[in-house]
mmCIF file as gemmi writes it, N, C-alpha and C atoms, coordinates in Angstrom:
data_model
loop_
_atom_site.group_PDB
_atom_site.id
_atom_site.type_symbol
_atom_site.label_atom_id
_atom_site.label_alt_id
_atom_site.label_comp_id
_atom_site.label_asym_id
_atom_site.label_entity_id
_atom_site.label_seq_id
_atom_site.pdbx_PDB_ins_code
_atom_site.Cartn_x
_atom_site.Cartn_y
_atom_site.Cartn_z
_atom_site.occupancy
_atom_site.B_iso_or_equiv
_atom_site.pdbx_formal_charge
_atom_site.auth_seq_id
_atom_site.auth_asym_id
_atom_site.pdbx_PDB_model_num
ATOM 1 N N . MET Axp A 1 ? 0.845 -1.166 0 1 0 ? 1 A 1
ATOM 2 C CA . MET Axp A 1 ? 0 0 0 1 0 ? 1 A 1
ATOM 3 C C . MET Axp A 1 ? 0.896 1.238 0 1 0 ? 1 A 1
ATOM 4 N N . SER Axp A 2 ? 0.552 2.185 -0.812 1 0 ? 2 A 1
ATOM 5 C CA . SER Axp A 2 ? 1.319 3.418 -0.905 1 0 ? 2 A 1
ATOM 6 C C . SER Axp A 2 ? 0.696 4.501 -0.035 1 0 ? 2 A 1
ATOM 7 N N . LEU Axp A 3 ? 1.432 4.952 0.962 1 0 ? 3 A 1
ATOM 8 C CA . LEU Axp A 3 ? 0.935 6.032 1.801 1 0 ? 3 A 1
ATOM 9 C C . LEU Axp A 3 ? 1.51 7.376 1.377 1 0 ? 3 A 1
ATOM 10 N N . THR Axp A 4 ? 2.472 7.362 0.46 1 0 ? 4 A 1
ATOM 11 C CA . THR Axp A 4 ? 3.033 8.63 0.015 1 0 ? 4 A 1
ATOM 12 C C . THR Axp A 4 ? 2.185 9.261 -1.079 1 0 ? 4 A 1
ATOM 13 N N . HIS Axp A 5 ? 1.339 8.48 -1.72 1 0 ? 5 A 1
ATOM 14 C CA . HIS Axp A 5 ? 0.362 9.004 -2.672 1 0 ? 5 A 1
ATOM 15 C C . HIS Axp A 5 ? -0.995 8.843 -2.011 1 0 ? 5 A 1
ATOM 16 N N . HIS Axp A 6 ? -1.697 9.945 -1.844 1 0 ? 6 A 1
ATOM 17 C CA . HIS Axp A 6 ? -2.914 9.88 -1.052 1 0 ? 6 A 1
ATOM 18 C C . HIS Axp A 6 ? -3.947 10.872 -1.553 1 0 ? 6 A 1
ATOM 19 N N . TYR Axp A 7 ? -5.135 10.701 -1.03 1 0 ? 7 A 1
ATOM 20 C CA . TYR Axp A 7 ? -6.24 11.587 -1.333 1 0 ? 7 A 1
ATOM 21 C C . TYR Axp A 7 ? -6.678 12.271 -0.047 1 0 ? 7 A 1
ATOM 22 N N . TRP Axp A 8 ? -7.074 13.513 -0.155 1 0 ? 8 A 1
ATOM 23 C CA . TRP Axp A 8 ? -7.644 14.207 0.985 1 0 ? 8 A 1
ATOM 24 C C . TRP Axp A 8 ? -9.024 13.637 1.247 1 0 ? 8 A 1
ATOM 25 N N . VAL Axp A 9 ? -9.384 13.524 2.486 1 0 ? 9 A 1
ATOM 26 C CA . VAL Axp A 9 ? -10.697 13.036 2.869 1 0 ? 9 A 1
ATOM 27 C C . VAL Axp A 9 ? -11.58 14.252 3.113 1 0 ? 9 A 1
ATOM 28 N N . GLY Axp A 10 ? -12.692 14.327 2.386 1 0 ? 10 A 1
ATOM 29 C CA . GLY Axp A 10 ? -13.597 15.456 2.558 1 0 ? 10 A 1
ATOM 30 C C . GLY Axp A 10 ? -14.34 15.408 3.872 1 0 ? 10 A 1
ATOM 31 N N . ARG Axp A 11 ? -14.893 14.262 4.181 1 0 ? 11 A 1
ATOM 32 C CA . ARG Axp A 11 ? -15.652 14.098 5.421 1 0 ? 11 A 1
ATOM 33 C C . ARG Axp A 11 ? -15.047 12.97 6.233 1 0 ? 11 A 1
ATOM 34 N N . THR Axp A 12 ? -14.96 13.21 7.521 1 0 ? 12 A 1
ATOM 35 C CA . THR Axp A 12 ? -14.47 12.165 8.406 1 0 ? 12 A 1
ATOM 36 C C . THR Axp A 12 ? -15.663 11.422 8.998 1 0 ? 12 A 1
ATOM 37 N N . THR Axp A 13 ? -15.409 10.196 9.411 1 0 ? 13 A 1
ATOM 38 C CA . THR Axp A 13 ? -16.446 9.384 10.038 1 0 ? 13 A 1
ATOM 39 C C . THR Axp A 13 ? -16.567 9.782 11.515 1 0 ? 13 A 1
ATOM 40 N N . PRO Axp A 14 ? -17.651 9.393 12.191 1 0 ? 14 A 1
ATOM 41 C CA . PRO Axp A 14 ? -17.756 9.671 13.626 1 0 ? 14 A 1
ATOM 42 C C . PRO Axp A 14 ? -16.587 9.078 14.422 1 0 ? 14 A 1
ATOM 43 N N . THR Axp A 15 ? -16.114 7.9 14.044 1 0 ? 15 A 1
ATOM 44 C CA . THR Axp A 15 ? -14.97 7.298 14.73 1 0 ? 15 A 1
ATOM 45 C C . THR Axp A 15 ? -13.716 8.14 14.522 1 0 ? 15 A 1
ATOM 46 N N . GLU Axp A 16 ? -13.504 8.625 13.308 1 0 ? 16 A 1
ATOM 47 C CA . GLU Axp A 16 ? -12.337 9.466 13.036 1 0 ? 16 A 1
ATOM 48 C C . GLU Axp A 16 ? -12.433 10.784 13.794 1 0 ? 16 A 1
ATOM 49 N N . ASP Axp A 17 ? -13.639 11.333 13.917 1 0 ? 17 A 1
ATOM 50 C CA . ASP Axp A 17 ? -13.833 12.543 14.716 1 0 ? 17 A 1
ATOM 51 C C . ASP Axp A 17 ? -13.476 12.278 16.177 1 0 ? 17 A 1
ATOM 52 N N . LYS Axp A 18 ? -13.831 11.106 16.673 1 0 ? 18 A 1
ATOM 53 C CA . LYS Axp A 18 ? -13.518 10.745 18.06 1 0 ? 18 A 1
ATOM 54 C C . LYS Axp A 18 ? -12.011 10.596 18.244 1 0 ? 18 A 1
ATOM 55 N N . ILE Axp A 19 ? -11.34 9.994 17.268 1 0 ? 19 A 1
ATOM 56 C CA . ILE Axp A 19 ? -9.877 9.876 17.319 1 0 ? 19 A 1
ATOM 57 C C . ILE Axp A 19 ? -9.26 11.258 17.428 1 0 ? 19 A 1
ATOM 58 N N . LYS Axp A 20 ? -9.729 12.178 16.601 1 0 ? 20 A 1
ATOM 59 C CA . LYS Axp A 20 ? -9.204 13.55 16.626 1 0 ? 20 A 1
ATOM 60 C C . LYS Axp A 20 ? -9.442 14.197 17.991 1 0 ? 20 A 1
ATOM 61 N N . LEU Axp A 21 ? -10.63 14.026 18.545 1 0 ? 21 A 1
ATOM 62 C CA . LEU Axp A 21 ? -10.954 14.598 19.852 1 0 ? 21 A 1
ATOM 63 C C . LEU Axp A 21 ? -10.026 14.027 20.933 1 0 ? 21 A 1
ATOM 64 N N . LEU Axp A 22 ? -9.855 12.713 20.937 1 0 ? 22 A 1
ATOM 65 C CA . LEU Axp A 22 ? -9.008 12.076 21.941 1 0 ? 22 A 1
ATOM 66 C C . LEU Axp A 22 ? -7.555 12.544 21.836 1 0 ? 22 A 1
ATOM 67 N N . LEU Axp A 23 ? -7.041 12.669 20.623 1 0 ? 23 A 1
ATOM 68 C CA . LEU Axp A 23 ? -5.666 13.142 20.456 1 0 ? 23 A 1
ATOM 69 C C . LEU Axp A 23 ? -5.533 14.606 20.873 1 0 ? 23 A 1
ATOM 70 N N . THR Axp A 24 ? -6.568 15.399 20.615 1 0 ? 24 A 1
ATOM 71 C CA . THR Axp A 24 ? -6.566 16.796 21.059 1 0 ? 24 A 1
ATOM 72 C C . THR Axp A 24 ? -6.53 16.849 22.583 1 0 ? 24 A 1
ATOM 73 N N . MET Axp A 25 ? -7.282 15.967 23.218 1 0 ? 25 A 1
ATOM 74 C CA . MET Axp A 25 ? -7.29 15.903 24.68 1 0 ? 25 A 1
ATOM 75 C C . MET Axp A 25 ? -5.914 15.508 25.222 1 0 ? 25 A 1
ATOM 76 N N . GLU Axp A 26 ? -5.138 14.803 24.418 1 0 ? 26 A 1
ATOM 77 C CA . GLU Axp A 26 ? -3.79 14.396 24.818 1 0 ? 26 A 1
ATOM 78 C C . GLU Axp A 26 ? -2.729 15.438 24.452 1 0 ? 26 A 1
ATOM 79 N N . GLY Axp A 27 ? -3.164 16.59 23.906 1 0 ? 27 A 1
ATOM 80 C CA . GLY Axp A 27 ? -2.224 17.686 23.666 1 0 ? 27 A 1
ATOM 81 C C . GLY Axp A 27 ? -1.828 17.93 22.224 1 0 ? 27 A 1
ATOM 82 N N . TYR Axp A 28 ? -2.339 17.134 21.296 1 0 ? 28 A 1
ATOM 83 C CA . TYR Axp A 28 ? -2.029 17.367 19.887 1 0 ? 28 A 1
ATOM 84 C C . TYR Axp A 28 ? -2.902 18.513 19.368 1 0 ? 28 A 1
ATOM 85 N N . LYS Axp A 29 ? -2.362 19.297 18.436 1 0 ? 29 A 1
ATOM 86 C CA . LYS Axp A 29 ? -3.123 20.402 17.856 1 0 ? 29 A 1
ATOM 87 C C . LYS Axp A 29 ? -4.125 19.849 16.854 1 0 ? 29 A 1
ATOM 88 N N . SER Axp A 30 ? -5.356 20.304 16.955 1 0 ? 30 A 1
ATOM 89 C CA . SER Axp A 30 ? -6.417 19.792 16.095 1 0 ? 30 A 1
ATOM 90 C C . SER Axp A 30 ? -6.114 19.989 14.605 1 0 ? 30 A 1
ATOM 91 N N . ASP Axp A 31 ? -5.47 21.099 14.251 1 0 ? 31 A 1
ATOM 92 C CA . ASP Axp A 31 ? -5.128 21.347 12.835 1 0 ? 31 A 1
ATOM 93 C C . ASP Axp A 31 ? -4.052 20.407 12.318 1 0 ? 31 A 1
ATOM 94 N N . ASP Axp A 32 ? -3.294 19.776 13.219 1 0 ? 32 A 1
ATOM 95 C CA . ASP Axp A 32 ? -2.227 18.856 12.821 1 0 ? 32 A 1
ATOM 96 C C . ASP Axp A 32 ? -2.711 17.423 12.64 1 0 ? 32 A 1
ATOM 97 N N . ILE Axp A 33 ? -3.941 17.131 13.057 1 0 ? 33 A 1
ATOM 98 C CA . ILE Axp A 33 ? -4.475 15.767 12.996 1 0 ? 33 A 1
ATOM 99 C C . ILE Axp A 33 ? -5.221 15.617 11.673 1 0 ? 33 A 1
ATOM 100 N N . ILE Axp A 34 ? -4.675 14.783 10.793 1 0 ? 34 A 1
ATOM 101 C CA . ILE Axp A 34 ? -5.174 14.685 9.424 1 0 ? 34 A 1
ATOM 102 C C . ILE Axp A 34 ? -5.545 13.238 9.103 1 0 ? 34 A 1
ATOM 103 N N . VAL Axp A 35 ? -6.713 13.054 8.506 1 0 ? 35 A 1
ATOM 104 C CA . VAL Axp A 35 ? -7.125 11.742 8.01 1 0 ? 35 A 1
ATOM 105 C C . VAL Axp A 35 ? -7.05 11.799 6.491 1 0 ? 35 A 1
ATOM 106 N N . ARG Axp A 36 ? -6.388 10.805 5.92 1 0 ? 36 A 1
ATOM 107 C CA . ARG Axp A 36 ? -6.258 10.72 4.46 1 0 ? 36 A 1
ATOM 108 C C . ARG Axp A 36 ? -6.64 9.325 4.009 1 0 ? 36 A 1
ATOM 109 N N . GLU Axp A 37 ? -6.686 9.161 2.699 1 0 ? 37 A 1
ATOM 110 C CA . GLU Axp A 37 ? -7.04 7.864 2.127 1 0 ? 37 A 1
ATOM 111 C C . GLU Axp A 37 ? -6.019 7.496 1.06 1 0 ? 37 A 1
ATOM 112 N N . SER Axp A 38 ? -5.569 6.243 1.104 1 0 ? 38 A 1
ATOM 113 C CA . SER Axp A 38 ? -4.615 5.751 0.107 1 0 ? 38 A 1
ATOM 114 C C . SER Axp A 38 ? -5.357 5.479 -1.204 1 0 ? 38 A 1
ATOM 115 N N . PRO Axp A 39 ? -4.634 5.325 -2.31 1 0 ? 39 A 1
ATOM 116 C CA . PRO Axp A 39 ? -5.29 4.981 -3.579 1 0 ? 39 A 1
ATOM 117 C C . PRO Axp A 39 ? -6.094 3.685 -3.499 1 0 ? 39 A 1
ATOM 118 N N . GLU Axp A 40 ? -5.721 2.79 -2.566 1 0 ? 40 A 1
ATOM 119 C CA . GLU Axp A 40 ? -6.44 1.524 -2.391 1 0 ? 40 A 1
ATOM 120 C C . GLU Axp A 40 ? -7.681 1.672 -1.517 1 0 ? 40 A 1
ATOM 121 N N . GLY Axp A 41 ? -7.927 2.87 -1.006 1 0 ? 41 A 1
ATOM 122 C CA . GLY Axp A 41 ? -9.12 3.104 -0.197 1 0 ? 41 A 1
ATOM 123 C C . GLY Axp A 41 ? -8.925 2.927 1.296 1 0 ? 41 A 1
ATOM 124 N N . GLN Axp A 42 ? -7.702 2.683 1.743 1 0 ? 42 A 1
ATOM 125 C CA . GLN Axp A 42 ? -7.421 2.527 3.176 1 0 ? 42 A 1
ATOM 126 C C . GLN Axp A 42 ? -7.248 3.907 3.817 1 0 ? 42 A 1
ATOM 127 N N . ARG Axp A 43 ? -8.01 4.154 4.874 1 0 ? 43 A 1
ATOM 128 C CA . ARG Axp A 43 ? -7.91 5.438 5.567 1 0 ? 43 A 1
ATOM 129 C C . ARG Axp A 43 ? -6.817 5.354 6.618 1 0 ? 43 A 1
ATOM 130 N N . TYR Axp A 44 ? -6.108 6.46 6.777 1 0 ? 44 A 1
ATOM 131 C CA . TYR Axp A 44 ? -5.027 6.509 7.751 1 0 ? 44 A 1
ATOM 132 C C . TYR Axp A 44 ? -4.916 7.883 8.369 1 0 ? 44 A 1
ATOM 133 N N . LEU Axp A 45 ? -4.226 7.925 9.48 1 0 ? 45 A 1
ATOM 134 C CA . LEU Axp A 45 ? -4.067 9.123 10.277 1 0 ? 45 A 1
ATOM 135 C C . LEU Axp A 45 ? -2.624 9.583 10.19 1 0 ? 45 A 1
ATOM 136 N N . MET Axp A 46 ? -2.445 10.871 10.109 1 0 ? 46 A 1
ATOM 137 C CA . MET Axp A 46 ? -1.099 11.426 10.226 1 0 ? 46 A 1
ATOM 138 C C . MET Axp A 46 ? -1.165 12.658 11.109 1 0 ? 46 A 1
ATOM 139 N N . ILE Axp A 47 ? -0.051 12.96 11.741 1 0 ? 47 A 1
ATOM 140 C CA . ILE Axp A 47 ? 0.073 14.128 12.593 1 0 ? 47 A 1
ATOM 141 C C . ILE Axp A 47 ? 1.075 15.061 11.939 1 0 ? 47 A 1
ATOM 142 N N . GLY Axp A 48 ? 0.659 16.303 11.691 1 0 ? 48 A 1
ATOM 143 C CA . GLY Axp A 48 ? 1.56 17.268 11.071 1 0 ? 48 A 1
ATOM 144 C C . GLY Axp A 48 ? 2.128 16.729 9.777 1 0 ? 48 A 1
ATOM 145 N N . HIS Axp A 49 ? 3.431 16.844 9.639 1 0 ? 49 A 1
ATOM 146 C CA . HIS Axp A 49 ? 4.11 16.321 8.44 1 0 ? 49 A 1
ATOM 147 C C . HIS Axp A 49 ? 4.73 14.974 8.784 1 0 ? 49 A 1
ATOM 148 N N . TRP Axp A 50 ? 3.856 13.958 8.896 1 0 ? 50 A 1
ATOM 149 C CA . TRP Axp A 50 ? 4.265 12.577 9.133 1 0 ? 50 A 1
ATOM 150 C C . TRP Axp A 50 ? 4.968 12.393 10.48 1 0 ? 50 A 1
ATOM 151 N N . ASP Axp A 51 ? 4.505 13.1 11.515 1 0 ? 51 A 1
ATOM 152 C CA . ASP Axp A 51 ? 5.132 13.018 12.834 1 0 ? 51 A 1
ATOM 153 C C . ASP Axp A 51 ? 4.727 11.748 13.581 1 0 ? 51 A 1
ATOM 154 N N . PHE Axp A 52 ? 5.528 11.432 14.594 1 0 ? 52 A 1
ATOM 155 C CA . PHE Axp A 52 ? 5.359 10.253 15.443 1 0 ? 52 A 1
ATOM 156 C C . PHE Axp A 52 ? 4.284 10.521 16.499 1 0 ? 52 A 1
ATOM 157 N N . ILE Axp A 53 ? 3.459 9.507 16.809 1 0 ? 53 A 1
ATOM 158 C CA . ILE Axp A 53 ? 2.501 9.584 17.909 1 0 ? 53 A 1
ATOM 159 C C . ILE Axp A 53 ? 3.039 8.694 19.026 1 0 ? 53 A 1
ATOM 160 N N . GLU Axp A 54 ? 3.157 9.26 20.216 1 0 ? 54 A 1
ATOM 161 C CA . GLU Axp A 54 ? 3.672 8.511 21.367 1 0 ? 54 A 1
ATOM 162 C C . GLU Axp A 54 ? 2.799 7.278 21.637 1 0 ? 54 A 1
ATOM 163 N N . SER Axp A 55 ? 3.429 6.189 22.068 1 0 ? 55 A 1
ATOM 164 C CA . SER Axp A 55 ? 2.698 4.932 22.283 1 0 ? 55 A 1
ATOM 165 C C . SER Axp A 55 ? 1.614 5.072 23.352 1 0 ? 55 A 1
ATOM 166 N N . ASN Axp A 56 ? 1.853 5.871 24.389 1 0 ? 56 A 1
ATOM 167 C CA . ASN Axp A 56 ? 0.814 6.045 25.415 1 0 ? 56 A 1
ATOM 168 C C . ASN Axp A 56 ? -0.407 6.761 24.832 1 0 ? 56 A 1
ATOM 169 N N . ASN Axp A 57 ? -0.21 7.651 23.854 1 0 ? 57 A 1
ATOM 170 C CA . ASN Axp A 57 ? -1.327 8.321 23.199 1 0 ? 57 A 1
ATOM 171 C C . ASN Axp A 57 ? -2.071 7.377 22.256 1 0 ? 57 A 1
ATOM 172 N N . LEU Axp A 58 ? -1.337 6.506 21.572 1 0 ? 58 A 1
ATOM 173 C CA . LEU Axp A 58 ? -1.979 5.489 20.733 1 0 ? 58 A 1
ATOM 174 C C . LEU Axp A 58 ? -2.827 4.558 21.593 1 0 ? 58 A 1
ATOM 175 N N . ASN Axp A 59 ? -2.278 4.139 22.722 1 0 ? 59 A 1
ATOM 176 C CA . ASN Axp A 59 ? -3.02 3.258 23.63 1 0 ? 59 A 1
ATOM 177 C C . ASN Axp A 59 ? -4.275 3.94 24.152 1 0 ? 59 A 1
ATOM 178 N N . TYR Axp A 60 ? -4.176 5.216 24.489 1 0 ? 60 A 1
ATOM 179 C CA . TYR Axp A 60 ? -5.323 5.973 24.992 1 0 ? 60 A 1
ATOM 180 C C . TYR Axp A 60 ? -6.455 5.982 23.964 1 0 ? 60 A 1
ATOM 181 N N . VAL Axp A 61 ? -6.118 6.267 22.71 1 0 ? 61 A 1
ATOM 182 C CA . VAL Axp A 61 ? -7.123 6.294 21.645 1 0 ? 61 A 1
ATOM 183 C C . VAL Axp A 61 ? -7.739 4.909 21.468 1 0 ? 61 A 1
ATOM 184 N N . GLN Axp A 62 ? -6.905 3.881 21.43 1 0 ? 62 A 1
ATOM 185 C CA . GLN Axp A 62 ? -7.392 2.526 21.197 1 0 ? 62 A 1
ATOM 186 C C . GLN Axp A 62 ? -8.238 2 22.358 1 0 ? 62 A 1
ATOM 187 N N . GLN Axp A 63 ? -8.01 2.512 23.565 1 0 ? 63 A 1
ATOM 188 C CA . GLN Axp A 63 ? -8.831 2.122 24.72 1 0 ? 63 A 1
ATOM 189 C C . GLN Axp A 63 ? -10.24 2.7 24.614 1 0 ? 63 A 1
ATOM 190 N N . HIS Axp A 64 ? -10.375 3.84 23.958 1 0 ? 64 A 1
ATOM 191 C CA . HIS Axp A 64 ? -11.65 4.554 23.931 1 0 ? 64 A 1
ATOM 192 C C . HIS Axp A 64 ? -12.362 4.501 22.574 1 0 ? 64 A 1
ATOM 193 N N . CYS Axp A 65 ? -11.804 3.774 21.633 1 0 ? 65 A 1
ATOM 194 C CA . CYS Axp A 65 ? -12.417 3.612 20.307 1 0 ? 65 A 1
ATOM 195 C C . CYS Axp A 65 ? -12.395 2.139 19.919 1 0 ? 65 A 1
ATOM 196 N N . THR Axp A 66 ? -13.23 1.791 18.975 1 0 ? 66 A 1
ATOM 197 C CA . THR Axp A 66 ? -13.262 0.403 18.49 1 0 ? 66 A 1
ATOM 198 C C . THR Axp A 66 ? -12.36 0.245 17.267 1 0 ? 66 A 1
ATOM 199 N N . ILE Axp A 67 ? -11.157 0.82 17.37 1 0 ? 67 A 1
ATOM 200 C CA . ILE Axp A 67 ? -10.208 0.763 16.258 1 0 ? 67 A 1
ATOM 201 C C . ILE Axp A 67 ? -8.835 0.34 16.758 1 0 ? 67 A 1
ATOM 202 N N . VAL Axp A 68 ? -7.997 -0.021 15.802 1 0 ? 68 A 1
ATOM 203 C CA . VAL Axp A 68 ? -6.574 -0.251 16.038 1 0 ? 68 A 1
ATOM 204 C C . VAL Axp A 68 ? -5.845 0.699 15.102 1 0 ? 68 A 1
ATOM 205 N N . LEU Axp A 69 ? -4.844 1.387 15.634 1 0 ? 69 A 1
ATOM 206 C CA . LEU Axp A 69 ? -4 2.243 14.8 1 0 ? 69 A 1
ATOM 207 C C . LEU Axp A 69 ? -2.704 1.501 14.552 1 0 ? 69 A 1
ATOM 208 N N . GLU Axp A 70 ? -2.505 1.082 13.302 1 0 ? 70 A 1
ATOM 209 C CA . GLU Axp A 70 ? -1.329 0.286 12.929 1 0 ? 70 A 1
ATOM 210 C C . GLU Axp A 70 ? -0.258 1.222 12.374 1 0 ? 70 A 1
ATOM 211 N N . GLU Axp A 71 ? 0.856 1.299 13.075 1 0 ? 71 A 1
ATOM 212 C CA . GLU Axp A 71 ? 1.925 2.222 12.686 1 0 ? 71 A 1
ATOM 213 C C . GLU Axp A 71 ? 2.676 1.73 11.458 1 0 ? 71 A 1
ATOM 214 N N . HIS Axp A 72 ? 2.894 2.65 10.536 1 0 ? 72 A 1
ATOM 215 C CA . HIS Axp A 72 ? 3.755 2.408 9.377 1 0 ? 72 A 1
ATOM 216 C C . HIS Axp A 72 ? 4.803 3.512 9.375 1 0 ? 72 A 1
ATOM 217 N N . ALA Axp A 73 ? 6.073 3.125 9.29 1 0 ? 73 A 1
ATOM 218 C CA . ALA Axp A 73 ? 7.162 4.088 9.317 1 0 ? 73 A 1
ATOM 219 C C . ALA Axp A 73 ? 8.12 3.801 8.173 1 0 ? 73 A 1
ATOM 220 N N . TRP Axp A 74 ? 8.696 4.856 7.65 1 0 ? 74 A 1
ATOM 221 C CA . TRP Axp A 74 ? 9.698 4.721 6.605 1 0 ? 74 A 1
ATOM 222 C C . TRP Axp A 74 ? 10.636 5.914 6.697 1 0 ? 74 A 1
ATOM 223 N N . GLU Axp A 75 ? 11.822 5.736 6.16 1 0 ? 75 A 1
ATOM 224 C CA . GLU Axp A 75 ? 12.812 6.804 6.193 1 0 ? 75 A 1
ATOM 225 C C . GLU Axp A 75 ? 12.872 7.472 4.826 1 0 ? 75 A 1
ATOM 226 N N . ASP Axp A 76 ? 12.741 8.774 4.835 1 0 ? 76 A 1
ATOM 227 C CA . ASP Axp A 76 ? 12.826 9.578 3.625 1 0 ? 76 A 1
ATOM 228 C C . ASP Axp A 76 ? 14.202 10.25 3.611 1 0 ? 76 A 1
ATOM 229 N N . ALA Axp A 77 ? 14.872 10.211 2.472 1 0 ? 77 A 1
ATOM 230 C CA . ALA Axp A 77 ? 16.223 10.76 2.372 1 0 ? 77 A 1
ATOM 231 C C . ALA Axp A 77 ? 16.271 12.249 2.718 1 0 ? 77 A 1
ATOM 232 N N . ASP Axp A 78 ? 15.217 12.985 2.416 1 0 ? 78 A 1
ATOM 233 C CA . ASP Axp A 78 ? 15.207 14.432 2.666 1 0 ? 78 A 1
ATOM 234 C C . ASP Axp A 78 ? 14.638 14.806 4.033 1 0 ? 78 A 1
ATOM 235 N N . CYS Axp A 79 ? 13.641 14.056 4.508 1 0 ? 79 A 1
ATOM 236 C CA . CYS Axp A 79 ? 12.896 14.455 5.715 1 0 ? 79 A 1
ATOM 237 C C . CYS Axp A 79 ? 13.122 13.576 6.929 1 0 ? 79 A 1
ATOM 238 N N . GLY Axp A 80 ? 13.849 12.48 6.792 1 0 ? 80 A 1
ATOM 239 C CA . GLY Axp A 80 ? 14.05 11.572 7.922 1 0 ? 80 A 1
ATOM 240 C C . GLY Axp A 80 ? 12.873 10.621 8.077 1 0 ? 80 A 1
ATOM 241 N N . TRP Axp A 81 ? 12.66 10.152 9.304 1 0 ? 81 A 1
ATOM 242 C CA . TRP Axp A 81 ? 11.604 9.175 9.557 1 0 ? 81 A 1
ATOM 243 C C . TRP Axp A 81 ? 10.236 9.827 9.46 1 0 ? 81 A 1
ATOM 244 N N . GLN Axp A 82 ? 9.326 9.104 8.804 1 0 ? 82 A 1
ATOM 245 C CA . GLN Axp A 82 ? 7.945 9.561 8.652 1 0 ? 82 A 1
ATOM 246 C C . GLN Axp A 82 ? 7.009 8.459 9.133 1 0 ? 82 A 1
ATOM 247 N N . PHE Axp A 83 ? 5.88 8.886 9.711 1 0 ? 83 A 1
ATOM 248 C CA . PHE Axp A 83 ? 4.956 7.939 10.328 1 0 ? 83 A 1
ATOM 249 C C . PHE Axp A 83 ? 3.531 8.19 9.868 1 0 ? 83 A 1
ATOM 250 N N . ALA Axp A 84 ? 2.81 7.102 9.629 1 0 ? 84 A 1
ATOM 251 C CA . ALA Axp A 84 ? 1.372 7.147 9.353 1 0 ? 84 A 1
ATOM 252 C C . ALA Axp A 84 ? 0.749 5.998 10.133 1 0 ? 84 A 1
ATOM 253 N N . TYR Axp A 85 ? -0.536 6.126 10.418 1 0 ? 85 A 1
ATOM 254 C CA . TYR Axp A 85 ? -1.22 5.145 11.249 1 0 ? 85 A 1
ATOM 255 C C . TYR Axp A 85 ? -2.49 4.673 10.543 1 0 ? 85 A 1
ATOM 256 N N . ILE Axp A 86 ? -2.461 3.43 10.072 1 0 ? 86 A 1
ATOM 257 C CA . ILE Axp A 86 ? -3.604 2.846 9.387 1 0 ? 86 A 1
ATOM 258 C C . ILE Axp A 86 ? -4.736 2.68 10.395 1 0 ? 86 A 1
ATOM 259 N N . ILE Axp A 87 ? -5.937 3.095 10.016 1 0 ? 87 A 1
ATOM 260 C CA . ILE Axp A 87 ? -7.1 2.98 10.884 1 0 ? 87 A 1
ATOM 261 C C . ILE Axp A 87 ? -7.82 1.684 10.533 1 0 ? 87 A 1
ATOM 262 N N . LYS Axp A 88 ? -7.861 0.764 11.489 1 0 ? 88 A 1
ATOM 263 C CA . LYS Axp A 88 ? -8.526 -0.525 11.271 1 0 ? 88 A 1
ATOM 264 C C . LYS Axp A 88 ? -9.566 -0.741 12.352 1 0 ? 88 A 1
ATOM 265 N N . GLU Axp A 89 ? -10.692 -1.316 11.964 1 0 ? 89 A 1
ATOM 266 C CA . GLU Axp A 89 ? -11.725 -1.661 12.949 1 0 ? 89 A 1
ATOM 267 C C . GLU Axp A 89 ? -11.214 -2.805 13.813 1 0 ? 89 A 1
ATOM 268 N N . ARG Axp A 90 ? -11.419 -2.689 15.113 1 0 ? 90 A 1
ATOM 269 C CA . ARG Axp A 90 ? -11.01 -3.745 16.037 1 0 ? 90 A 1
ATOM 270 C C . ARG Axp A 90 ? -12.103 -4.806 16.087 1 0 ? 90 A 1
ATOM 271 N N . LYS Axp A 91 ? -11.704 -6.033 15.977 1 0 ? 91 A 1
ATOM 272 C CA . LYS Axp A 91 ? -12.662 -7.144 16.091 1 0 ? 91 A 1
ATOM 273 C C . LYS Axp A 91 ? -12.971 -7.344 17.569 1 0 ? 91 A 1
ATOM 274 N N . ASP Axp A 92 ? -14.234 -7.335 17.896 1 0 ? 92 A 1
ATOM 275 C CA . ASP Axp A 92 ? -14.666 -7.495 19.276 1 0 ? 92 A 1
ATOM 276 C C . ASP Axp A 92 ? -14.743 -8.983 19.6 1 0 ? 92 A 1
ATOM 277 N N . GLU Axp A 93 ? -13.817 -9.454 20.417 1 0 ? 93 A 1
ATOM 278 C CA . GLU Axp A 93 ? -13.77 -10.877 20.782 1 0 ? 93 A 1
ATOM 279 C C . GLU Axp A 93 ? -15.037 -11.32 21.494 1 0 ? 93 A 1
ATOM 280 N N . ASN Axp A 94 ? -15.641 -10.455 22.315 1 0 ? 94 A 1
ATOM 281 C CA . ASN Axp A 94 ? -16.868 -10.82 23.035 1 0 ? 94 A 1
ATOM 282 C C . ASN Axp A 94 ? -18.012 -11.094 22.069 1 0 ? 94 A 1
ATOM 283 N N . LYS Axp A 95 ? -18.152 -10.252 21.049 1 0 ? 95 A 1
ATOM 284 C CA . LYS Axp A 95 ? -19.195 -10.474 20.048 1 0 ? 95 A 1
ATOM 285 C C . LYS Axp A 95 ? -18.963 -11.788 19.317 1 0 ? 95 A 1
ATOM 286 N N . LYS Axp A 96 ? -17.701 -12.031 18.982 1 0 ? 96 A 1
ATOM 287 C CA . LYS Axp A 96 ? -17.372 -13.251 18.257 1 0 ? 96 A 1
ATOM 288 C C . LYS Axp A 96 ? -17.755 -14.473 19.085 1 0 ? 96 A 1
ATOM 289 N N . ASN Axp A 97 ? -17.447 -14.43 20.38 1 0 ? 97 A 1
ATOM 290 C CA . ASN Axp A 97 ? -17.774 -15.563 21.252 1 0 ? 97 A 1
ATOM 291 C C . ASN Axp A 97 ? -19.278 -15.727 21.437 1 0 ? 97 A 1
ATOM 292 N N . GLU Axp A 98 ? -20.037 -14.608 21.468 1 0 ? 98 A 1
ATOM 293 C CA . GLU Axp A 98 ? -21.483 -14.672 21.616 1 0 ? 98 A 1
ATOM 294 C C . GLU Axp A 98 ? -22.138 -15.322 20.405 1 0 ? 98 A 1
ATOM 295 N N . GLU Axp A 99 ? -21.544 -15.111 19.218 1 0 ? 99 A 1
ATOM 296 C CA . GLU Axp A 99 ? -22.134 -15.648 17.997 1 0 ? 99 A 1
ATOM 297 C C . GLU Axp A 99 ? -21.939 -17.156 17.891 1 0 ? 99 A 1
ATOM 298 N N . LEU Axp A 100 ? -20.954 -17.698 18.607 1 0 ? 100 A 1
ATOM 299 C CA . LEU Axp A 100 ? -20.658 -19.135 18.504 1 0 ? 100 A 1
ATOM 300 C C . LEU Axp A 100 ? -21.633 -19.975 19.25 1 0 ? 100 A 1
């Protein structure tokens, strides 16, 4: 999946809005929290210009949302390390067990 080629997301989902709110509560600037979409249709989160999100902040968001933020990192020759976070729905183990 290519995260360096992306599309701007016009509207965010309620879950993405909640992610933004939670990160703002953890001290991130709301204007720096960006949701984008890859050419394959995968939505992802970035902070500023591909900045790192602290693990305690990732855990905080994942505790309060039904998502997993999967970190993707790569090194750019001009800009150094860059980070994006794939937004994935978390599978609820309790629901799965109830269905069995």
